[in-house]
C-alpha positions, 0 to 999 in steps of 0.5 A: 839207733832207731833211725839206723834200723829204719834205714837199714830195713828200707828197700828201694823199688826194684828189690835193691839191698837196704842202704848202709849207714856209716858213722864218720865224725867230722871235727867241723862243727860247733854249737847252734847259736842263740838257742836256735834249733833246726827249722830248715833242711838244706839240700846240696850236691857235692860236686865231686866224683865220688861220695867217699871223696866228698866225705874225706873233704867234709871230715878234713879239719883244714877244709872247714866245711861239713854237713850232717849227712852225705848220701852216696849214689848207691844209697849209702848214708854217712852220718858226720855231725850230730843233728843237734850241732851246727854243721858248716854247710850253708855259708853266707846267705839267708832265707825268709829274711833271716841269716845264720842258716847253719844254726837253724838247718840240717845239711844233706850232701848228695854225692853228685858230680854236678857241673863236673860231668854235666849234671848227671841224674840222681839215681833211684837208690840215692833218692829213696835214701833221701826220702827215708832220711827226710822222713826222720828229720822232718818228724824229729824236728817238726819241720814242714815241707816248706822248710826243705830248700836248695842251697841255691835258694838261700845263696842264689848269687853264689850257689847252684846246687843241687842243680837242674837234675834234682827232682823237687817234684818227686819230693813234693809229691811225698810231702817233703818239699813244696811244688806247684804246676806252672801257671802264668800271670802278669806284673813283671819284675815287681810282682815276681820280686814281691812273691819271691821275697814272700816265699823266702828268697833273699831278693834284696841281698842277691838281686833279681837275676840271681833269684830268677836263676835260683827259682828256675833251677828248682821249679823250671829247670833248663829254662833260660831267657828273660823273665816270663809270665810263667815265672811270675805266675808260678812264683806267686802260686808258691808264695801263696803256699806260705802262710 
């Protein structure tokens, strides 16, 4: 209830109305395994045309997918699965060498059409709602900025969300994610792979091309082409943040 009150009172810049909190129960969840508790927050996009359509799918037992939270483009917040439970949002993948990401994470779906409409931007009310929600989650579960990751980070060979339009730098400036400014270094693929694995990417499982693509989606969006010294240096600077 305290979270609901905080969210309802939160006004986004420009004087927009406070976001709505809607509770919809999804049957698609289970207990967290092996006594695990949340240590990650995984950010997704829905790749559907509306938030309502995404919520409909995430509460459909036939779909066998869910998330803890969905945030609409206007900042509307849907609560689907209690944070203490294991929602089915991450799927196969790993982070920092550990699998079963569902058991150790909280999943947030952002209503965004993604590739359906050429990766539209995430509106200000939605980003403000995400920031307010993250502040609560990180505080409740003792998760640091390093624990907020993209779906594409932990499953780079099969996922690309939340995609190139998502503003990771904005989250980092508020202490809600990690970010570094671009820098160059030598060392090539060997140096990049070692730093990427240290940062958390599943290099061995996913392979270098997929990891490079996932890294760029988050830290160098819209960049293409072969591995460059800026990729190596930026990845090494990120890995140095992990202690």
